[in-house]
C-alpha positions in Angstrom: 6.8 -18.5 -0.1 7.0 -14.7 0.0 9.6 -14.3 2.7 12.7 -15.9 3.9 12.8 -18.1 7.1 16.5 -17.9 8.0 16.0 -20.0 11.3 14.5 -22.9 9.3 18.0 -24.3 8.4 17.2 -23.8 4.7 20.0 -24.0 2.2 19.0 -20.8 0.4 16.0 -18.6 -0.4 14.6 -17.8 -3.8 11.8 -15.2 -3.7 10.8 -11.6 -3.3 13.3 -9.1 -2.0 10.6 -7.4 0.0 12.7 -4.3 0.9 13.4 -3.8 -2.7 9.7 -4.3 -3.6 8.9 -1.6 -1.0 11.6 0.7 -2.3 10.3 0.3 -5.9 6.7 0.9 -4.7 7.7 3.9 -2.8 9.5 5.4 -5.8 6.4 4.8 -7.9 4.2 6.3 -5.2 6.3 9.5 -5.1 6.1 9.8 -8.9 2.3 9.4 -8.9 1.9 11.9 -6.1 4.4 14.3 -7.8 6.4 14.5 -4.7 3.6 15.7 -2.3 0.7 14.1 -0.4 -0.6 12.1 2.5 -0.6 8.3 2.5 -2.5 5.5 4.3 -0.7 2.1 4.5 -2.6 -1.2 5.1 -0.5 -4.0 6.5 -0.4 -6.8 9.1 2.2 -6.2 11.7 4.3 -9.2 12.8 4.9 -10.5 9.3 8.6 -10.1 8.3 7.9 -9.7 4.6 5.4 -6.9 5.2 7.7 -5.1 7.6 10.4 -5.2 5.0 8.1 -3.7 2.4 7.1 -0.9 4.8 10.8 -0.3 5.5 11.5 0.0 1.8 8.6 2.5 1.3 9.8 4.6 4.2 13.4 4.6 2.7 12.0 5.7 -0.7 9.9 8.5 0.8 12.8 9.8 2.9 13.9 11.8 -0.1 10.4 13.3 -0.5 9.7 15.2 2.7 6.4 16.5 1.4 5.0 12.9 1.3 3.8 11.7 4.7 2.6 8.3 5.8 -0.2 9.6 8.0 -1.6 6.2 9.1 -0.5 2.6 9.2 -3.6 0.3 9.5 -3.5 -3.2 10.8 -6.0 -5.1 8.8 -5.7 -8.2 11.1 -6.1 -10.5 8.1 -9.6 -9.1 7.3 -10.1 -7.3 4.0 -13.2 -5.7 5.4 -11.0 -3.6 7.7 -9.4 -2.1 4.6 -12.7 -1.5 2.9 -14.3 0.0 6.0 -11.3 2.2 6.8 -11.1 3.4 3.1 -14.9 4.1 3.3 -14.4 6.2 6.4 -11.4 8.1 5.0 -13.2 8.9 1.8 -16.3 10.1 3.8 -14.6 12.3 6.4 -11.0 12.8 5.3 -11.0 12.6 1.5 -9.3 15.9 1.2 -6.5 14.8 3.7 -5.5 11.5 2.0 -4.0 11.3 -1.5 -3.0 7.7 -1.6 -3.5 4.2 -0.3 -0.8 1.6 -0.1 -1.7 -2.0 0.4 1.3 -4.1 1.4 -0.5 -7.4 0.8 -3.4 -8.6 -1.4 -6.2 -8.8 1.2 -6.2 -5.0 1.7 -5.8 -4.3 -2.0 -9.1 -5.5 -3.1 -11.1 -3.8 -0.3 -9.5 -0.5 -0.7 -9.3 -0.6 -4.5 -12.9 -1.3 -5.0 -13.9 1.3 -2.5 -11.5 4.0 -3.7 -12.9 4.4 -7.2 -12.9 8.0 -8.2 -15.1 10.1 -5.9 -16.5 13.2 -7.4 -13.8 13.3 -10.0 -11.0 13.1 -7.5 -8.4 10.4 -8.3 -6.9 8.5 -5.4 -3.5 6.8 -5.9 -3.7 3.2 -5.0 -0.6 0.9 -5.0 -1.5 -2.7 -4.1 1.3 -5.2 -3.8 0.7 -8.8 -4.8 -2.7 -8.0 -6.4 -3.8 -8.9 -9.9 -4.7 -5.9 -12.0 -8.3 -4.6 -11.3 -10.3 -2.8 -13.9 -13.3 -0.7 -13.5 -15.2 1.7 -15.6 -14.5 5.4 -15.1 -11.7 7.7 -15.6 -9.1 6.3 -13.2 -6.2 4.0 -14.1 -6.3 0.6 -12.5 
């Protein structure tokens, strides 16, 4: 279980502190972007754990005013939405987006595979709950 269910009459919860995970991810994002850039976030609204992660990212980025979350994309549980959106961005807006953040694993695979280095430009990709992906080329996985 990835998120708490306080209304379940549970005795306690042991698991991810999703706000802290987002805060840590946001700090890493800021470091990778060197304090400046535009970010697209993939998520699924209505899930408490993902809302907490996004809240953590926003809190971390509050101290980096030159980093903007320009779009939050609802993938609706379909990794193809992340792949197609990433493809569209890299085709028409590649100079306007510097990073992709995937708050859950479904979006991670779609955007990571699509956002391999394009014409030597490295995109920052932070994918939560995703096993490390490797590909050939100059980018870090």
